[in-house]
C-alpha positions in Angstrom: 88.0 112.3 108.7 90.3 110.6 106.2 93.0 113.4 106.4 93.2 112.9 110.2 93.5 109.1 109.8 96.3 109.4 107.4 98.5 111.4 109.9 98.6 108.2 112.1 97.8 105.3 109.7 98.9 102.7 112.3 96.7 103.9 115.2 93.0 103.1 115.8 91.6 106.4 116.7 88.4 107.0 118.7 85.5 108.2 116.7 85.1 112.0 116.2 81.5 112.0 117.5 78.8 109.3 118.1 75.1 109.5 117.5 72.9 106.6 118.7 70.1 105.9 116.2 66.9 104.0 116.9 66.5 101.1 114.4 63.9 99.0 116.2 64.2 95.3 116.6 64.3 94.2 113.0 66.8 94.4 110.1 68.7 97.7 110.2 68.5 99.6 106.8 69.8 103.1 106.0 70.4 105.1 102.8 72.1 108.4 102.1 70.4 110.8 99.6 72.4 111.0 96.3 73.7 114.4 97.2 74.6 113.5 100.7 72.4 116.0 102.3 70.3 113.6 104.4 70.5 110.1 106.0 67.3 108.0 106.1 67.2 105.3 108.8 64.5 102.6 109.0 63.0 102.1 112.4 61.2 98.7 112.3 59.4 97.5 115.4 57.8 94.0 115.1 55.3 94.3 117.8 52.1 92.6 116.6 49.4 94.2 114.8 50.3 97.9 115.1 51.6 99.5 111.8 54.6 101.1 113.3 57.4 101.1 110.6 58.9 104.5 110.2 61.9 106.3 108.6 64.0 108.9 110.5 65.7 111.6 108.5 69.0 113.1 109.7 71.3 115.7 108.5 75.0 115.8 109.0 76.9 118.8 110.6 80.2 118.7 108.6 82.0 120.5 111.4 81.1 118.3 114.5 80.2 115.2 112.3 77.1 114.8 114.5 73.8 113.7 113.0 70.6 115.8 113.7 67.1 114.3 113.4 64.9 116.5 111.3 61.8 114.5 110.3 60.1 111.1 110.8 58.0 109.4 108.1 55.3 106.9 109.2 54.8 104.0 106.8 51.4 102.3 107.2 52.7 98.7 107.1 53.3 95.8 109.5 56.0 94.5 107.1 59.8 95.0 107.5 61.4 96.9 104.7 63.8 94.9 102.5 65.3 97.7 100.6 65.6 101.6 100.7 67.4 104.0 98.5 67.3 107.8 98.0 65.9 108.6 94.6 67.0 112.2 94.6 67.0 115.2 97.0 63.2 114.8 97.6 62.2 111.1 97.2 62.9 107.8 98.9 62.1 104.4 97.3 61.4 101.4 99.5 60.3 97.7 98.9 58.7 95.3 101.2 57.2 91.8 100.9 53.4 91.4 101.0 53.3 88.8 103.9 49.5 88.4 103.4 49.9 86.4 100.1 50.6 82.7 100.0 54.3 82.1 99.3 54.9 85.9 99.6 55.0 86.0 95.8 54.3 89.7 95.5 55.8 92.8 97.0 55.2 96.6 97.5 57.0 99.4 96.1 56.7 102.8 97.8 57.7 106.3 96.9 58.1 108.7 100.0 58.3 112.4 99.7 60.5 113.9 102.5 58.9 117.3 102.0 55.5 115.8 102.6 56.2 113.2 105.5 52.5 112.7 106.1 51.6 111.9 102.5 50.4 108.3 102.0 50.5 107.2 98.4 49.2 103.8 97.5 52.2 101.5 96.8 52.8 99.6 93.6 52.2 95.9 93.7 54.9 93.8 91.8 54.9 90.1 91.3 58.1 88.4 92.7 59.8 87.3 95.8 62.2 89.4 97.9 65.0 87.8 100.0 67.8 89.3 101.9 69.1 92.8 101.9 70.5 95.1 99.3 67.7 94.1 97.0 67.1 97.7 95.5 69.4 99.8 93.3 68.9 103.1 91.6 70.7 103.9 88.3 73.3 106.7 88.4 71.1 109.1 86.7 68.1 108.3 88.9 66.0 107.3 85.8 65.5 103.6 86.5 65.2 101.1 89.5 66.7 97.5 89.7 65.1 95.0 92.2 66.7 91.7 93.0 63.8 89.1 93.3 65.2 85.6 94.2 66.0 84.4 90.7 65.7 87.4 88.5 66.3 91.2 88.5 63.4 93.5 87.6 64.2 96.7 85.9 61.7 99.6 85.5 60.6 103.1 86.5 58.3 104.1 89.3 56.1 107.2 89.1 53.4 108.8 91.1 50.1 109.2 89.4 47.6 111.1 91.5 47.8 109.3 94.9 49.3 106.0 93.7 52.8 104.6 92.7 52.8 103.0 89.3 55.5 100.5 88.3 56.5 100.4 84.5 59.0 97.6 83.4 61.5 98.9 80.9 63.2 95.5 80.3 62.1 91.9 80.4 63.1 90.2 83.7 66.7 89.5 83.8 67.0 85.8 84.8 69.7 83.4 86.0 69.7 79.8 84.7 73.0 78.3 85.6 71.6 74.8 86.0 72.6 74.4 89.7 70.4 72.9 92.4 69.4 76.4 93.7 69.9 79.8 92.2 69.4 82.7 94.5 70.4 86.3 93.6 71.9 88.3 96.4 72.2 92.1 96.2 72.0 94.2 93.1 73.9 97.2 91.9 74.4 99.4 88.9 77.8 100.1 87.3 79.2 103.8 87.5 78.4 104.3 83.8 74.8 103.0 84.1 75.3 100.3 81.5 75.6 97.3 83.6 73.5 95.7 86.4 75.5 93.5 88.8 74.4 90.8 91.2 75.7 87.8 92.9 74.5 84.3 92.1 74.5 82.5 95.5 74.2 79.0 94.2 74.1 76.0 96.5 75.0 72.6 95.1 74.1 69.1 96.2 76.6 67.2 98.4 76.4 63.7 100.1 78.1 64.7 103.3 78.4 67.7 105.5 77.2 71.2 105.0 76.6 72.1 101.2 79.2 74.3 99.8 78.0 77.7 98.6 79.5 79.3 95.6 79.2 83.1 95.1 79.3 84.0 91.3 79.5 87.6 90.4 77.2 88.1 87.4 76.0 91.0 85.3 74.0 92.1 82.3 75.2 94.6 79.7 72.1 96.8 79.2 73.4 98.2 75.9 72.9 94.8 74.2 69.8 94.4 72.3 68.8 91.3 74.4 70.8 91.6 77.7 72.7 88.4 78.2 73.8 87.0 81.6 77.6 87.1 81.9 79.8 85.5 84.7 82.2 88.1 85.9 84.8 85.8 87.5 85.9 82.7 89.1 83.5 81.8 91.9 84.3 82.4 95.7 83.9 78.9 97.0 84.0 77.3 100.4 83.5 73.9 102.0 81.2 75.6 104.4 78.2 77.8 104.0 79.4 81.2 102.8 77.0 84.1 101.9 77.0 87.6 100.5 76.4 90.4 102.9 77.3 93.5 100.8 77.5 94.5 97.3 78.6 98.1 96.4 79.4 99.5 93.0 82.3 102.1 92.6 80.4 105.4 92.1 83.0 107.0 89.8 84.9 104.1 88.0 84.7 100.9 86.2 88.1 99.7 87.4 87.3 98.3 89.9 83.7 98.2 89.1 82.4 96.9 92.5 83.2 95.3 95.9 81.7 92.5 97.7 81.8 91.5 101.3 80.9 87.9 102.7 80.0 86.1 105.9 83.6 85.1 106.4 84.9 88.6 106.2 86.3 88.4 102.6 86.4 91.7 100.8 87.1 91.5 97.1 87.2 94.0 94.2 86.0 93.0 90.8 85.7 94.4 87.3 82.5 93.6 85.3 84.4 91.7 82.7 83.3 88.2 81.8 85.6 85.5 82.9 87.9 87.5 85.1 89.1 86.9 88.5 88.9 89.4 91.4 91.3 92.3 90.7 92.2 92.3 94.4 91.3 90.6 97.7 91.8 93.2 100.3 93.9 92.6 103.5 91.5 92.6 106.4 94.2 92.2 109.2 93.2 88.7 110.1 89.4 89.7 110.6 87.2 86.9 109.5 83.9 88.1 111.0 80.9 88.8 108.8 81.0 92.1 106.9 78.3 94.4 108.3 78.2 97.2 105.6 80.4 98.7 102.9 80.7 102.2 101.3 82.8 104.0 98.7 83.9 107.6 98.7 82.3 109.6 96.0 85.5 109.8 94.1 85.9 106.1 94.1 89.4 106.2 95.7 88.5 104.9 99.2 86.5 101.9 100.3 85.2 101.6 103.9 84.1 98.3 105.4 82.6 97.5 108.9 82.8 94.1 110.4 80.7 92.2 113.1 83.6 91.3 115.2 84.1 92.0 118.9 85.7 95.3 118.2 83.1 96.4 115.6 86.1 97.1 113.4 86.0 99.5 110.4 88.7 99.2 107.8 89.4 101.9 105.1 91.5 101.2 102.0 92.7 103.5 99.3 92.1 101.5 96.1 
């Protein structure tokens, strides 16, 4: 409760309530519905040949701040989900790699109906590779989907036709060609006005000694342009050691700042999607340099919360 925290800003209070969630033994993944009425949590269990990936649905009691489990959706797959987002009050979109193909060069996109947990619609098959988390983003008006696929972003619409999901591209693939040794996109997000798609170019360069430095380059495409052109948002975040993006979240109600990113070294930075600009602000993390676990904006865009993988499982909240 932000109001309660503000009464004692220099104290670290105990949580109001705690709900233990089952997330399996694979990469945790969660998503709120756009209207905040339910929380979807992926329950991945990698236990051999049994198709046992599922999604648990919870609602939040605003008085007690406790989560109540309402439903469970079984997904007939042995693959771990790499992305999940709430499309609207009724649907959830997920993506997962097809591990049965050589090179894993195609993936599945599913639409799940929370009002029909037992429905099993055939997923759409899309060409491309998935890597990391935060690979899926929904436009602010829920009309389009963006998927980060290694070196490009795919933009399209997904619809259910009879008992199958159909993927329809609405733009040519948005590609990165920076000329570095390796270009890998990490994360994807839409700007609050829906006009820009943002990602991070996680580019590794060749070195002769030691670990290769990694440069995090915020990049974006202006979708209003006739031919969307890759633009570099700002000065790279560079280190002499391997550094990676762990979270990318766009401000849901403002373009200033437009988005925030968190790294493996605990850096939390705010950016505007304006070509050639530096971060508008690097937030004070009180000396925490542990990896960022997850980030979230308040709906009015005034507050940013970030959790860290330090010994205290710290959560910092800033008014921005």
